[in-house]
Phi, psi and omega in degrees: 000319181294322179293318178298322183294329184259348183286119181291341182276350180276137180305150181302321181299322179289319180295320179296319178296319179296321179295319180295319179298316181295318180296318180294321179296316179298319179294322178296319178297317180296316180296319180294321178296317179296321180297317180293321178296319180294321180294316178299320181297323185269359176286338182231143179258114183301143178299323180298323178293318180297318180296320179297319180292321177300315181294323179296314180297319179299316181296324179291315180294324181294331179283349180288147179291347180270355178291135179235301184241136182301320183296320179294314181294322178297318179296319178298317181295322178294318180295319179298312181295319179297319178297320178294315180300315181290328183292332185262359185295334181274356183280164181292327179230083183305325181300311178295316180298321180297312181297319180296317180295318180300314180300316182295312183288323176300319177298319179292321181292333181280346180293127185255007180291154181307140181074024183288172185299313181299317179300316181291330176291314179297327182271006180063023175279338176235132175286119183303327181284348182265353183301325181291345182255349183275146174297152181303322181299331180286344181265358183289158176301159185303314183298320180291321178295320179294319179297316179296320180296315180296320179294321179296318179295320178296320179295319179295321178295320180296321179296319179293326183271349185304129177076007184253013178067032181248033181269009179085191183279146177286128180290347182266308184253347177084000179288135181277149174098049177293146179282132182249133176234135178265130180222156176247125185230159175079158175082152179271336182243158184302319183289346179271343184283141179256139178281132181225164181249134177248128182251139179218126180283132181280352181262301184258359178071013176296141179225154179208000000 
């Protein structure tokens, strides 16, 4: 390719193609090198990073109104960090997994709403070493968890009733047995869309 690129007897179109091939090859080598460096970097979690995360978790727990003694809070923060560290060891890139888990759990610990994650840790309702293995939803405040559970149950009931004429009376004509359809609306991504119920009267065709 290099000879073709420099040979004056080769047509310009061929030389341009050779230059593009060479440039693409160099970029590919560079990308692969960066990928391998990133992989090597993320195979191990630096001790300095772990210490910083322990101190961050300790400072958040210490700011909680349930904090009493530094030694107790320090032990809780160490247990939380150790649990996160152990939870990501089986992943392909422990470094990335560790950072993601830390961000998620730190966000939950900072929540000050009643029944929050930090409160439940202090009250021994949550095992500090298990936080790294729990889904994010399990770390949410009590009211939010209850709301999500109720919404999920309502959605399941709606799915079971969909299309079975169990949508109640039509507000326009009063005929009982509106047709129910479950739909997901809004948002650009699937996880952003909210499940909603669409009602349609089988008599007057009223819909809502």
